[in-house]
ZAMARGU-4260 file (C-alpha; in steps of 0.2 Angstrom, whole numbers, plus 5000, padded with zeros to 4 digits):
<rodrens>
0) 5329/5917/5747 | 5329/5899/5741 | 5311/5896/5746 | 5302/5908/5734 | 5313/5901/5720
5) 5307/5884/5723 | 5289/5890/5724 | 5290/5898/5707 | 5298/5882/5700 | 5284/5871/5707
10) 5271/5883/5700 | 5279/5883/5683 | 5279/5864/5683 | 5261/5863/5688 | 5256/5875/5675
15) 5266/5865/5662 | 5258/5849/5667 | 5241/5857/5666 | 5245/5863/5649 | 5251/5846/5643
20) 5236/5838/5651 | 5225/5850/5642 | 5234/5848/5626 | 5230/5829/5627 | 5212/5830/5634
25) 5205/5845/5625 | 5208/5840/5606 | 5196/5825/5606 | 5182/5836/5612 | 5187/5850/5601
30) 5177/5851/5585 | 5189/5852/5570 | 5175/5853/5557 | 5177/5872/5556 | 5195/5868/5549
35) 5190/5854/5538 | 5184/5865/5524 | 5198/5877/5526 | 5211/5863/5525 | 5202/5856/5509
40) 5201/5872/5501 | 5220/5876/5505 | 5226/5859/5498 | 5215/5861/5482 | 5222/5878/5478
45) 5240/5873/5481 | 5238/5856/5471 | 5225/5863/5458 | 5216/5846/5460 | 5201/5840/5469
50) 5206/5833/5486 | 5196/5821/5497 | 5200/5820/5516 | 5196/5807/5528 | 5195/5809/5547
55) 5203/5826/5553 | 5210/5827/5571 | 5216/5843/5579 | 5232/5841/5591 | 5240/5854/5601
60) 5256/5844/5607 | 5270/5844/5604 | 5265/5858/5593 | 5248/5863/5585 | 5242/5854/5569
65) 5230/5842/5561 | 5231/5824/5558 | 5222/5819/5542 | 5218/5801/5537 | 5216/5793/5520
70) 5219/5808/5509 | 5216/5806/5490 | 5222/5819/5477 | 5212/5817/5461 | 5221/5819/5444
75) 5219/5833/5432 | 5208/5825/5418 | 5221/5830/5405 | 5234/5817/5412 | 5222/5803/5415
80) 5209/5796/5428 | 5220/5788/5441 | 5222/5798/5457 | 5238/5809/5458 | 5241/5803/5475
85) 5235/5792/5489 | 5241/5796/5507 | 5238/5785/5522 | 5240/5800/5534 | 5245/5818/5533
90) 5253/5828/5548 | 5251/5846/5546 | 5260/5857/5558 | 5252/5874/5561 | 5259/5890/5568
95) 5249/5896/5584 | 5242/5911/5575 | 5232/5899/5563 | 5221/5893/5577 | 5214/5910/5580
100) 5211/5915/5562 | 5203/5909/5546 | 5219/5907/5536 | 5229/5891/5538 | 5248/5895/5540
105) 5257/5878/5539 | 5275/5877/5545 | 5277/5859/5540 | 5267/5845/5531 | 5272/5827/5533
110) 5265/5813/5522 | 5266/5795/5528 | 5266/5781/5515 | 5260/5791/5500 | 5259/5784/5483
115) 5261/5797/5469 | 5258/5794/5450 | 5269/5804/5440 | 5262/5806/5422 | 5270/5813/5406
120) 5257/5818/5394 | 5258/5818/5375 | 5264/5836/5374 | 5279/5832/5385 | 5272/5840/5400
125) 5272/5832/5418 | 5258/5833/5429 | 5269/5839/5444 | 5274/5855/5435 | 5259/5865/5439
130) 5260/5862/5457 | 5278/5869/5459 | 5275/5883/5447 | 5259/5888/5456 | 5269/5888/5472
135) 5284/5898/5466 | 5279/5908/5451 | 5272/5925/5452 | 5265/5937/5439 | 5267/5952/5450
140) 5279/5966/5445 | 5296/5967/5453 | 5290/5981/5466 | 5274/5972/5470 | 5284/5956/5472
145) 5297/5964/5484 | 5282/5971/5495 | 5273/5954/5494 | 5289/5945/5500 | 5290/5956/5515
150) 5272/5952/5520 | 5272/5934/5515 | 5271/5919/5526 | 5286/5911/5534 | 5295/5896/5525
155) 5288/5879/5527 | 5293/5861/5524 | 5285/5848/5514 | 5290/5830/5518 | 5286/5813/5513
160) 5291/5797/5522 | 5291/5779/5514 | 5283/5786/5498 | 5281/5777/5481 | 5282/5785/5464
165) 5275/5777/5449 | 5278/5783/5431 | 5266/5784/5416 | 5273/5789/5400 | 5261/5794/5386
170) 5247/5783/5393 | 5259/5768/5396 | 5262/5763/5414 | 5280/5759/5415 | 5286/5743/5425
175) 5297/5753/5436 | 5295/5765/5450 | 5304/5774/5464 | 5301/5765/5481 | 5306/5769/5499
180) 5307/5788/5494 | 5311/5800/5508 | 5308/5818/5501 | 5309/5835/5509 | 5304/5851/5500
185) 5309/5868/5508 | 5297/5882/5502 | 5304/5899/5505 | 5292/5912/5498 | 5303/5927/5503
190) 5317/5920/5492 | 5306/5913/5479 | 5315/5896/5480 | 5312/5878/5483 | 5325/5867/5491
195) 5323/5849/5488 | 5331/5833/5494 | 5325/5816/5489 | 5332/5798/5491 | 5323/5783/5484
200) 5326/5766/5476 | 5321/5762/5458 | 5312/5745/5457 | 5305/5735/5443 | 5288/5727/5444
205) 5289/5715/5429 | 5303/5704/5435 | 5300/5693/5449 | 5313/5690/5463 | 5324/5704/5458
210) 5333/5714/5471 | 5330/5733/5470 | 5345/5744/5465 | 5354/5755/5477 | 5347/5771/5483
215) 5347/5787/5472 | 5350/5804/5480 | 5344/5821/5472 | 5348/5837/5480 | 5346/5855/5474
220) 5337/5872/5473 | 5324/5878/5461 | 5319/5896/5460 | 5303/5896/5449 | 5302/5915/5449
225) 5320/5918/5442 | 5316/5920/5423 | 5303/5913/5412 | 5307/5895/5417 | 5315/5897/5434
230) 5333/5893/5439 | 5337/5875/5444 | 5353/5868/5451 | 5356/5851/5458 | 5366/5835/5460
235) 5361/5817/5457 | 5371/5803/5465 | 5369/5784/5465 | 5380/5770/5470 | 5379/5752/5462
240) 5362/5755/5455 | 5354/5744/5442 | 5357/5752/5425 | 5341/5744/5417 | 5330/5754/5429
245) 5338/5771/5423 | 5339/5769/5404 | 5320/5769/5402 | 5318/5784/5412 | 5331/5793/5401
250) 5326/5786/5384 | 5308/5782/5387 | 5311/5764/5381 | 5319/5748/5388 | 5333/5741/5377
255) 5335/5727/5389 | 5353/5732/5395 | 5357/5727/5412 | 5372/5732/5423 | 5378/5742/5438
260) 5380/5760/5438 | 5388/5772/5450 | 5386/5790/5445 | 5387/5809/5450 | 5378/5821/5439
265) 5377/5839/5441 | 5364/5850/5432 | 5361/5868/5431 | 5350/5880/5421 | 5331/5880/5420
270) 5317/5868/5416 | 5318/5873/5398 | 5337/5872/5396 | 5347/5862/5407 | 5366/5860/5407
275) 5372/5842/5412 | 5389/5836/5416 | 5395/5822/5427 | 5404/5805/5428 | 5399/5787/5430
280) 5405/5770/5430 | 5396/5755/5422 | 5400/5737/5427 | 5393/5720/5423 | 5385/5726/5407
285) 5375/5713/5398 | 5358/5710/5390 | 5343/5704/5400 | 5342/5687/5391 | 5360/5683/5396
290) 5369/5681/5413 | 5381/5694/5419 | 5399/5691/5411 | 5411/5681/5421 | 5425/5694/5417
295) 5416/5711/5418 | 5424/5725/5408 | 5420/5741/5418 | 5416/5757/5408 | 5420/5774/5414
300) 5411/5788/5406 | 5412/5807/5408 | 5400/5818/5399 | 5394/5836/5396 | 5378/5841/5387
305) 5363/5853/5385 | 5345/5847/5386 | 5333/5859/5377 | 5316/5855/5382 | 5306/5866/5370
310) 5315/5858/5355 | 5315/5841/5363 | 5333/5839/5360 | 5349/5833/5369 | 5365/5841/5363
315) 5380/5830/5368 | 5394/5841/5369 | 5406/5828/5376 | 5405/5810/5380 | 5421/5800/5383
320) 5421/5782/5388 | 5436/5772/5393 | 5437/5753/5397 | 5452/5742/5399 | 5464/5749/5386
325) 5451/5758/5374 | 5443/5775/5372 | 5428/5781/5363 | 5422/5799/5360 | 5404/5804/5356
330) 5397/5820/5351 | 5381/5826/5342 | 5363/5829/5344 | 5348/5818/5348 | 5331/5826/5344
335) 5313/5821/5346 | 5317/5812/5363 | 5299/5811/5368 | 5294/5802/5351 | 5305/5793/5339
340) 5322/5800/5342 | 5332/5807/5328 | 5351/5805/5328 | 5365/5815/5322 | 5380/5808/5331
345) 5399/5805/5328 | 5409/5792/5337 | 5428/5792/5337 | 5438/5777/5341 | 5455/5781/5347
350) 5469/5768/5348 | 5457/5755/5355 | 5459/5737/5357 | 5449/5726/5347 | 5447/5713/5360
355) 5439/5726/5372 | 5427/5732/5359 | 5421/5714/5356 | 5420/5710/5374 | 5408/5725/5377
360) 5399/5722/5361 | 5396/5704/5366 | 5388/5710/5382 | 5376/5722/5374 | 5371/5713/5358
365) 5358/5699/5357 | 5370/5690/5346 | 5387/5689/5353 | 5401/5683/5342 | 5412/5668/5346
370) 5427/5675/5337 | 5443/5679/5348 | 5451/5695/5341 | 5466/5706/5346 | 5473/5722/5338
375) 5472/5741/5338 | 5457/5751/5331 | 5456/5769/5325 | 5441/5776/5316 | 5426/5788/5315
380) 5408/5782/5313 | 5393/5793/5310 | 5375/5789/5315 | 5361/5799/5307 | 5342/5798/5304
385) 5328/5792/5314 | 5330/5778/5327 | 5320/5766/5316 | 5329/5770/5300 | 5346/5775/5305
390) 5360/5777/5293 | 5378/5773/5296 | 5394/5780/5288 | 5413/5781/5291 | 5428/5770/5292
395) 5438/5760/5304 | 5456/5755/5302 | 5465/5741/5312 | 5483/5737/5314 | 5491/5720/5320
400) 5474/5711/5319 | 5472/5693/5324 | 5455/5684/5322 | 5453/5666/5328 | 5438/5654/5331
405) 5449/5644/5343 | 5454/5633/5328 | 5460/5644/5314 | 5469/5661/5316 | 5470/5674/5303
410) 5482/5689/5306 | 5484/5705/5296 | 5496/5719/5298 | 5484/5732/5292 | 5466/5732/5287
415) 5452/5745/5284 | 5433/5744/5285 | 5421/5756/5277 | 5404/5758/5283 | 5389/5765/5273
420) 5370/5762/5271 | 5374/5746/5262 | 5384/5738/5277 | 5402/5736/5281 | 5415/5733/5268
425) 5432/5726/5271 | 5444/5733/5258 | 5457/5722/5251 | 5470/5718/5264 | 5484/5706/5265
430) 5483/5692/5279 | 5492/5677/5285 | 5482/5661/5289 | 5492/5646/5296 | 5510/5642/5293
435) 5516/5650/5276 | 5499/5654/5270 | 5497/5672/5264 | 5484/5680/5254 | 5472/5695/5251
440) 5455/5696/5260 | 5440/5707/5256 | 5422/5705/5261 | 5405/5713/5266 | 5394/5713/5281
445) 5376/5717/5281 | 5369/5725/5291 | 5385/5733/5298 | 5378/5732/5316 | 5366/5720/5324
450) 5353/5732/5330 | 5344/5734/5313 | 5347/5734/5294 | 5352/5750/5286 | 5339/5757/5274
455) 5344/5762/5256 | 5341/5779/5249 | 5323/5775/5244 | 5318/5770/5261 | 5319/5751/5258
460) 5331/5739/5266 | 5345/5735/5254 | 5351/5717/5255 | 5366/5717/5243 | 5383/5724/5245
465) 5388/5738/5234 | 5403/5729/5227 | 5394/5712/5225 | 5400/5711/5207 | 5418/5709/5213
470) 5414/5694/5224 | 5406/5677/5221 | 5387/5678/5222 | 5382/5675/5240 | 5369/5661/5243
475) 5351/5667/5239 | 5345/5661/5255 | 5356/5673/5265 | 5350/5688/5255 | 5335/5692/5266
480) 5344/5688/5282 | 5359/5697/5291 | 5374/5690/5283 | 5393/5691/5280 | 5404/5686/5265
485) 5423/5686/5265 | 5434/5681/5251 | 5451/5674/5254 | 5463/5673/5239 | 5478/5663/5241
490) 5492/5663/5228 | 5505/5649/5228 | 5499/5643/5244 | 5507/5628/5252 | 5494/5614/5250
495) 5498/5606/5267 | 5493/5622/5276 | 5478/5624/5266 | 5472/5606/5269 | 5476/5607/5287
500) 5466/5624/5289 | 5451/5616/5279 | 5450/5601/5290 | 5449/5613/5305 | 5435/5622/5297
505) 5426/5605/5295 | 5428/5600/5277 | 5426/5582/5280 | 5432/5576/5263 | 5450/5582/5267
510) 5452/5574/5284 | 5462/5558/5277 | 5473/5568/5265 | 5489/5578/5265 | 5499/5586/5251
515) 5515/5594/5246 | 5516/5607/5233 | 5507/5624/5230 | 5491/5630/5222 | 5480/5645/5219
520) 5464/5645/5229 | 5450/5657/5232 | 5440/5653/5247 | 5423/5662/5252 | 5416/5661/5269
525) 5398/5666/5271 | 5385/5664/5284 | 5372/5672/5295 | 5379/5687/5304 | 5367/5691/5318
530) 5367/5679/5327 | 5385/5673/5320 | 5385/5656/5313 | 5400/5645/5308 | 5404/5650/5290
535) 5399/5639/5275 | 5415/5637/5264 | 5415/5639/5246 | 5432/5637/5236 | 5439/5636/5219
540) 5457/5635/5213 | 5469/5624/5203 | 5485/5614/5207 | 5500/5611/5197 | 5514/5598/5201
545) 5507/5593/5218 | 5508/5577/5227 | 5494/5570/5238 | 5497/5557/5252 | 5482/5546/5256
550) 5482/5535/5271 | 5482/5517/5266 | 5493/5520/5250 | 5511/5517/5249 | 5515/5529/5236
555) 5510/5548/5234 | 5497/5553/5220 | 5505/5565/5209 | 5494/5579/5202 | 5499/5587/5186
560) 5482/5595/5183 | 5468/5598/5195 | 5455/5612/5195 | 5441/5611/5208 | 5426/5620/5216
565) 5418/5619/5233 | 5401/5627/5233 | 5386/5625/5245 | 5396/5610/5252 | 5397/5601/5236
570) 5415/5597/5229 | 5419/5595/5210 | 5436/5593/5202 | 5438/5593/5183 | 5448/5591/5174
575) 5460/5580/5185 | 5476/5572/5179 | 5485/5561/5192 | 5498/5548/5193 | 5503/5534/5205
580) 5518/5523/5201 | 5520/5521/5182 | 5501/5524/5179 | 5493/5540/5174 | 5474/5543/5177
585) 5463/5557/5170 | 5445/5561/5173 | 5434/5570/5186 | 5429/5569/5204 | 5414/5576/5214
590) 5404/5574/5230 | 5387/5581/5235 | 5385/5592/5250 | 5376/5580/5262 | 5385/5569/5275
595) 5378/5553/5267 | 5383/5558/5249 | 5396/5547/5241 | 5411/5552/5231 | 5409/5550/5212
600) 5423/5549/5199 | 5427/5544/5182 | 5445/5538/5178 | 5454/5534/5162 | 5471/5526/5161
605) 5481/5522/5145 | 5488/5506/5153 | 5487/5498/5170 | 5497/5484/5177 | 5488/5474/5191
610) 5504/5467/5197 | 5510/5485/5200 | 5494/5491/5207 | 5493/5478/5220 | 5509/5485/5228
615) 5500/5502/5230 | 5490/5494/5244 | 5502/5484/5254 | 5500/5496/5269 | 5483/5489/5272
620) 5490/5472/5275 | 5504/5467/5287 | 5518/5477/5279 | 5523/5494/5284 | 5519/5509/5273
625) 5533/5517/5262 | 5545/5529/5271 | 5538/5543/5260 | 5523/5544/5272 | 5534/5550/5286
630) 5539/5566/5276 | 5522/5574/5278 | 5517/5580/5296 | 5499/5575/5294 | 5503/5557/5290
635) 5519/5554/5301 | 5509/5544/5314 | 5505/5531/5301 | 5521/5522/5305 | 5517/5520/5323
640) 5499/5515/5323 | 5488/5502/5315 | 5483/5509/5298 | 5468/5498/5296 | 5459/5508/5310
645) 5460/5524/5299 | 5464/5524/5281 | 5457/5529/5264 | 5446/5513/5264 | 5440/5515/5282
650) 5432/5531/5279 | 5430/5533/5260 | 5413/5530/5251 | 5415/5532/5233 | 5408/5525/5216
655) 5413/5528/5198 | 5419/5520/5182 | 5437/5514/5177 | 5442/5513/5158 | 5458/5507/5152
660) 5463/5501/5134 | 5477/5489/5141 | 5476/5480/5158 | 5490/5467/5161 | 5492/5454/5174
665) 5508/5444/5171 | 5506/5437/5153 | 5487/5441/5152 | 5482/5456/5142 | 5464/5463/5144
670) 5460/5476/5131 | 5446/5489/5131 | 5443/5486/5150 | 5428/5495/5157 | 5421/5492/5175
675) 5410/5501/5188 | 5420/5503/5204 | 5413/5505/5222 | 5423/5508/5237 | 5414/5507/5254
680) 5417/5500/5271 | 5434/5494/5267 | 5427/5484/5252 | 5432/5487/5234 | 5420/5480/5221
685) 5421/5479/5202 | 5404/5477/5194 | 5399/5475/5176 | 5416/5473/5170 | 5419/5471/5151
690) 5435/5468/5142 | 5442/5459/5127 | 5455/5445/5129 | 5464/5437/5114 | 5450/5435/5101
695) 5436/5434/5113 | 5425/5445/5124 | 5424/5444/5143 | 5414/5450/5158 | 5414/5448/5176
700) 5414/5456/5194 | 5426/5455/5208 | 5427/5460/5227 | 5442/5465/5237 | 5440/5464/5256
705) 5452/5475/5265 | 5445/5471/5282 | 5457/5456/5282 | 5476/5456/5282 | 5480/5451/5269
710) 5465/5456/5258 | 5452/5443/5252 | 5449/5443/5234 | 5434/5435/5225 | 5425/5436/5209
715) 5416/5428/5194 | 5421/5429/5176 | 5415/5423/5159 | 5424/5423/5142 | 5416/5419/5125
720) 5422/5418/5107 | 5440/5413/5110 | 5448/5405/5095 | 5459/5390/5098 | 5471/5395/5085
725) 5476/5410/5096 | 5484/5398/5108 | 5492/5387/5095 | 5509/5395/5097 | 5510/5390/5115
730) 5505/5372/5112 | 5516/5358/5106 | 5520/5357/5088 | 5508/5343/5085 | 5494/5354/5090
735) 5499/5369/5080 | 5485/5366/5068 | 5471/5366/5081 | 5456/5376/5076 | 5439/5380/5085
740) 5430/5391/5098 | 5432/5391/5117 | 5421/5398/5130 | 5424/5398/5149 | 5415/5404/5165
745) 5418/5401/5184 | 5422/5410/5200 | 5438/5411/5211 | 5444/5417/5228 | 5461/5421/5235
750) 5470/5431/5248 | 5484/5444/5247 | 5490/5457/5235 | 5506/5450/5228 | 5508/5436/5215
755) 5515/5424/5228 | 5501/5427/5241 | 5488/5425/5228 | 5495/5409/5220 | 5497/5400/5237
760) 5479/5404/5242 | 5470/5403/5225 | 5454/5392/5224 | 5444/5392/5208 | 5431/5382/5198
765) 5428/5384/5180 | 5419/5376/5166 | 5427/5376/5149 | 5417/5373/5133 | 5424/5369/5116
770) 5415/5370/5100 | 5419/5363/5083 | 5437/5359/5088 | 5448/5354/5073 | 5464/5345/5079
775) 5473/5346/5062 | 5486/5333/5060 | 5485/5328/5078 | 5478/5310/5081 | 5473/5308/5100
780) 5471/5289/5099 | 5487/5286/5090 | 5496/5297/5103 | 5488/5288/5117 | 5492/5271/5110
785) 5510/5276/5107 | 5511/5282/5125 | 5504/5266/5132 | 5515/5255/5121 | 5500/5248/5112
790) 5508/5249/5095 | 5505/5260/5080 | 5488/5264/5074 | 5484/5268/5056 | 5484/5287/5052
795) 5468/5297/5051 | 5462/5299/5033 | 5455/5317/5037 | 5455/5330/5051 | 5448/5325/5068
800) 5434/5337/5073 | 5426/5337/5091 | 5409/5345/5089 | 5406/5349/5107 | 5416/5347/5123
805) 5414/5353/5141 | 5428/5352/5154 | 5426/5356/5173 | 5442/5362/5181 | 5446/5365/5199
810) 5461/5375/5205 | 5467/5372/5223 | 5484/5370/5232 | 5494/5377/5217 | 5487/5362/5206
815) 5473/5361/5192 | 5462/5346/5194 | 5452/5340/5179 | 5436/5331/5182 | 5433/5315/5172
820) 5429/5319/5154 | 5423/5308/5140 | 5430/5314/5123 | 5422/5305/5107 | 5435/5302/5094
825) 5433/5293/5077 | 5420/5282/5084 | 5429/5279/5100 | 5427/5287/5117 | 5443/5294/5126
830) 5441/5296/5145 | 5452/5309/5153 | 5455/5315/5171 | 5470/5319/5182 | 5479/5335/5187
</rodrens>
């Protein structure tokens, strides 16, 4: 019984081996030419395009079919001249009955390394639509269709391995593609459906050395015969895919936004109307020209919408985004997707954190802001019009806001910004800036967003805020550029805080000053908005009853009147009334905008005591500054460091004029004093000084060198027209009748600022000239003879007159030295010298 069974098994094995050997040996000798024309005709009818076939080989094992090399599918001329597909090889599995008939009945078609060119034409149609419609659509009535399905061919599969899909939109070949695509289409003619499953990797061809994103998987079923546009249902998933490869596929443009996206999208409907909903997570959002953020803010998005293809419109029913502690809600319609999109959108901001919005905005905009901000934001914004001329509207309200540029912090309990075609407008809002500084802020930002300026109603771009009249005029050079302008109004603001804040903003002229008291100030901050630049500061205001403390002075400068303006970097104060010690000055003060510009001033004082004025500068010498300096935080350190290394004269560069009707130095009185004053490099210079002394006129110059301690003082002087009788009261009684004119010129040097210091180090040389001196009843010869015990000379018969006399004087070591001088008297000559 076992022997016959073994015999049958052996026969079966032999028959099977023969069949395998025949399937391997017979096909090379079998002529496949009779099938070539059938294959070509079948493919052209299915693809509706000319097809070129390479070598065709028949195979029987493991199942019958054809192997076709180098297949080229030409394109419909309506979509271009580039071939629709190029395939290295095609494996076509046939059912056995196809070998014995004239009709090809494929069970599976496998494409190896195909390259597809998917084209979207100007009318919005894709070149692949006709293929699937041709396969699945039918124009037969329902009864005929049911009968046709019962007699139709069995289902077959269409597969592609390691495929590449290129995209061309409106004649522009895009720099992205789908690579490493594995696709499978299951055609079921009896059910009128096409099942599909695709997996591929989007890649960019215009960026070198860029790793491809993660794979994308699309699965679903399409029933072309169900209704006019068929029935479509599917699912798209991707994990950690690059965002920049997807945005152009959706928006048909590349905004240059990079990031990672993980998404699950469900779609259902037809090719004409498709419902879409899903969820996605966006991470590492940034623009192409910047690096990924070091602290990425992931964004979670859930959405639902409807794509209407005939109307070329996307209706966003719901799009909710959440990131960190913020939430956004978007609804509306985007039309004309295939051309220039038209927008009608509303964006709601609900209890969002300002720092989150700025973080995401900085990642997406070309011009990130350097401001640090915190606070809660609520608002509603609308976006309407075409993409190239969109209009904004709405308002945004904030609570507990804080803005900081890492130097100055501004906080506000509540603020509101309104947005319109002219930009964003900050409504008046109270704020706190620095310790004890409170005020009101308002301003404008144009455009409201960095992407493009908003057009006005006439279609032109507007460059001026609607409420510009209520603000100081912005700089003309900013009007044609994206700009911002903020006005801060401070009432009774503490000057110490204002000066400290201004120094932090880079106002160089205030870095060596501090103050007590209050003032009313209006500050305008303006600059380029996109990209954001540090603000240019303009200010105006006035001060009353303030005290300024200056490094290097021992007493505060009292301000009784001070009105100033700071515009385009230039500072001007007029009128100014200030006092130091017992002296009061009035005049003006200004400085240009450039770094090298000097301070200019004009000062007038009714009287000035040089003795008292010298005490103002003792802090520059070896003495300590007055205790008043320790009362101000900004100058408290002056008591513990060398003031000479940083004081008023170390950094000040100023020039101007000084006028004073009465200048005194001990018993000397100078009237109608006028001089030019220059302060630079710790040197004080008086030039072209003019004055009146006694009955004469004088001129001169002087230099005070504060680089030494105590200070060096040097100068030159010239006095003319002095009447000798002016000094008669200070001379002995015998000289009370003296008359004549006196002139003097010379130079001097000394050190110190006090009388004792100056007297101890005074060195001077002077030339004194006397003209037409009448000595009155004084007889110099008789006085000399009497002093020398030479007897008594006969008295003069008239008045002794000296027509001309020149005397050289030297002052040194607290003594006055008289050089030998010859005086002609009544025919005699009197020689005089000594000290």
